[in-house]
Structure formats: structure tokens, C-alpha cells
Residue frames relative to the residue before (quaternion, step in Angstrom):
aa qw qx qy qz dx dy dz
M 1.0000 0.0000 0.0000 0.0000 0.00 0.00 0.00
P 0.4733 -0.6618 0.4881 0.3158 3.58 -1.06 0.64
K 0.5572 -0.6011 0.4570 0.3453 3.52 -1.25 0.46
I 0.3743 -0.6994 0.5640 0.2296 3.55 -1.25 0.57
K 0.4136 -0.7176 0.5000 0.2529 3.57 -0.90 0.89
T 0.4154 -0.6857 0.5486 0.2372 3.53 -1.13 0.80
H 0.4100 -0.6836 0.5463 0.2574 3.56 -1.03 0.82
K 0.3686 -0.7901 0.4471 0.1998 3.57 -0.36 1.25
G 0.6119 0.5419 -0.3571 0.4521 3.61 1.09 -0.56
A 0.6685 0.4728 -0.2943 0.4928 3.56 1.00 -0.80
Q 0.6148 0.5623 -0.3487 0.4293 3.58 1.06 -0.69
S 0.7023 0.4513 -0.2754 0.4767 3.58 1.01 -0.73
R 0.7065 0.4806 -0.2685 0.4448 3.62 1.12 -0.52
F 0.7778 0.2843 -0.1440 0.5417 3.60 1.10 -0.61
H 0.0196 0.7777 -0.6277 -0.0284 3.55 -1.19 0.52
I 0.4063 -0.7230 0.5227 0.1973 3.50 -1.25 0.57
T 0.3853 -0.7145 0.5354 0.2332 3.56 -0.94 0.89
G 0.6930 -0.4723 0.3401 0.4254 3.55 -1.27 0.10
S 0.6859 0.4659 -0.2836 0.4817 3.57 1.13 -0.61
G 0.6138 -0.5962 0.3350 0.3944 3.59 1.28 -0.02
K 0.4706 0.6647 -0.4611 0.3523 3.60 1.22 0.16
L 0.3597 -0.7144 0.5645 0.2039 3.54 -1.12 0.76
M 0.0797 -0.8292 0.5531 -0.0085 3.59 -0.52 1.21
R 0.0982 -0.7764 0.6207 0.0483 3.53 -1.24 0.59
T 0.3973 -0.6723 0.5588 0.2791 3.55 -1.29 0.35
K 0.5502 -0.6153 0.4501 0.3407 3.54 -1.20 0.46
G 0.4601 -0.6761 0.5056 0.2749 3.55 -1.15 0.61
G 0.7368 0.4466 -0.2963 0.4121 3.55 -1.29 0.24
K 0.5269 0.6611 -0.4031 0.3506 3.58 1.14 0.44
S 0.5839 0.6441 -0.3629 0.3353 3.59 1.18 -0.11
H 0.8181 -0.0076 0.0168 0.5747 3.62 0.93 -0.70
L 0.7521 0.3533 -0.3184 0.4562 3.56 -1.42 0.28
R 0.4387 0.7083 -0.4461 0.3269 3.56 1.02 0.77
R 0.4920 0.6972 -0.4317 0.2925 3.63 1.17 -0.23
R 0.7533 0.4030 -0.2274 0.4673 3.57 0.93 -0.80
K 0.5509 0.6018 -0.4051 0.4126 3.59 1.24 0.03
P 0.5409 -0.6288 0.4370 0.3478 3.60 -1.05 0.62
K 0.6464 -0.5538 0.3660 0.3763 3.54 -1.21 0.57
S 0.6245 0.5481 -0.3492 0.4332 3.58 1.01 -0.70
T 0.6509 0.4937 -0.3115 0.4853 3.57 1.08 -0.70
K 0.6590 0.5181 -0.3111 0.4478 3.59 0.97 -0.82
R 0.6156 0.5504 -0.3495 0.4427 3.59 1.08 -0.62
L 0.6056 0.5737 -0.3544 0.4224 3.59 1.12 -0.59
Y 0.6288 0.5508 -0.3373 0.4329 3.60 1.14 -0.52
D 0.6173 0.5959 -0.3469 0.3789 3.61 1.15 -0.49
E 0.6925 0.4939 -0.2920 0.4373 3.58 1.06 -0.62
T 0.3621 -0.6925 0.5726 0.2477 3.55 -1.24 0.45
I 0.1939 -0.7841 0.5837 0.0823 3.54 -1.08 0.77
P 0.5435 -0.6277 0.4305 0.3540 3.61 -1.07 0.56
V 0.5023 -0.6351 0.5014 0.3049 3.54 -1.19 0.64
S 0.5092 -0.6505 0.4641 0.3196 3.57 -1.01 0.78
S 0.6210 -0.5872 0.3800 0.3538 3.54 -1.16 0.61
V 0.5652 0.6044 -0.3832 0.4102 3.59 1.20 -0.45
D 0.7595 0.4051 -0.2037 0.4664 3.58 0.93 -0.89
K 0.4719 0.7102 -0.4378 0.2851 3.61 1.18 -0.26
A 0.6544 0.5173 -0.3247 0.4459 3.61 0.95 -0.79
R 0.6458 0.5175 -0.3200 0.4612 3.58 1.02 -0.77
I 0.6844 0.4732 -0.2866 0.4749 3.57 0.93 -0.87
K 0.5987 0.5671 -0.3557 0.4397 3.56 1.09 -0.66
R 0.6355 0.5173 -0.3218 0.4743 3.58 1.10 -0.67
L 0.6792 0.4861 -0.2884 0.4682 3.60 1.06 -0.72
L 0.7649 0.2459 -0.1308 0.5808 3.59 1.14 -0.67
P 0.0944 -0.8584 0.5000 0.0649 3.60 0.39 1.14
Y 0.7666 0.3532 -0.1914 0.5009 3.61 1.07 -0.62
G 0.6708 0.5263 -0.2975 0.4296 3.59 1.23 -0.09
V 0.7030 0.4442 -0.2613 0.4901 3.58 1.17 -0.46
K 0.3631 -0.7338 0.5319 0.2161 3.57 -0.86 0.98
């Protein structure tokens, strides 16, 4: 069988933990942050798990990265 290409945009946005969870970062953290409070800006630093609805779609984009 031929190899499946990895979607490079999805590869940079998602990563897998050691236990196999699919994690993502929040959007909107790159600009227009000067006027936001520090408590709001701290929320952008953490990664959150991907919902179960989107896991199948991301699995198709990352054939070799998702367990």
C-alpha cells in the first residue's frame, strides 16, 4: 500500500501526550493581546484536549501521529 501524506497544518496544531490524548492550543493568541487582562492571557498558554467529535477528523489528517 502507498503511504498517506500527513497534513502539515494539523501536525503543527495538534500533539499527542504520552497517554495518547490529543491536545490542541487555543486560537487567538498571536496578536491583539495588549489590551486584554493578564488573567485572560494566561488562559492562552495552556493546551486543552480535543473533543471526541473532532478526533476522527484529525485522525484522518494525522495517519501516523494519532494512536
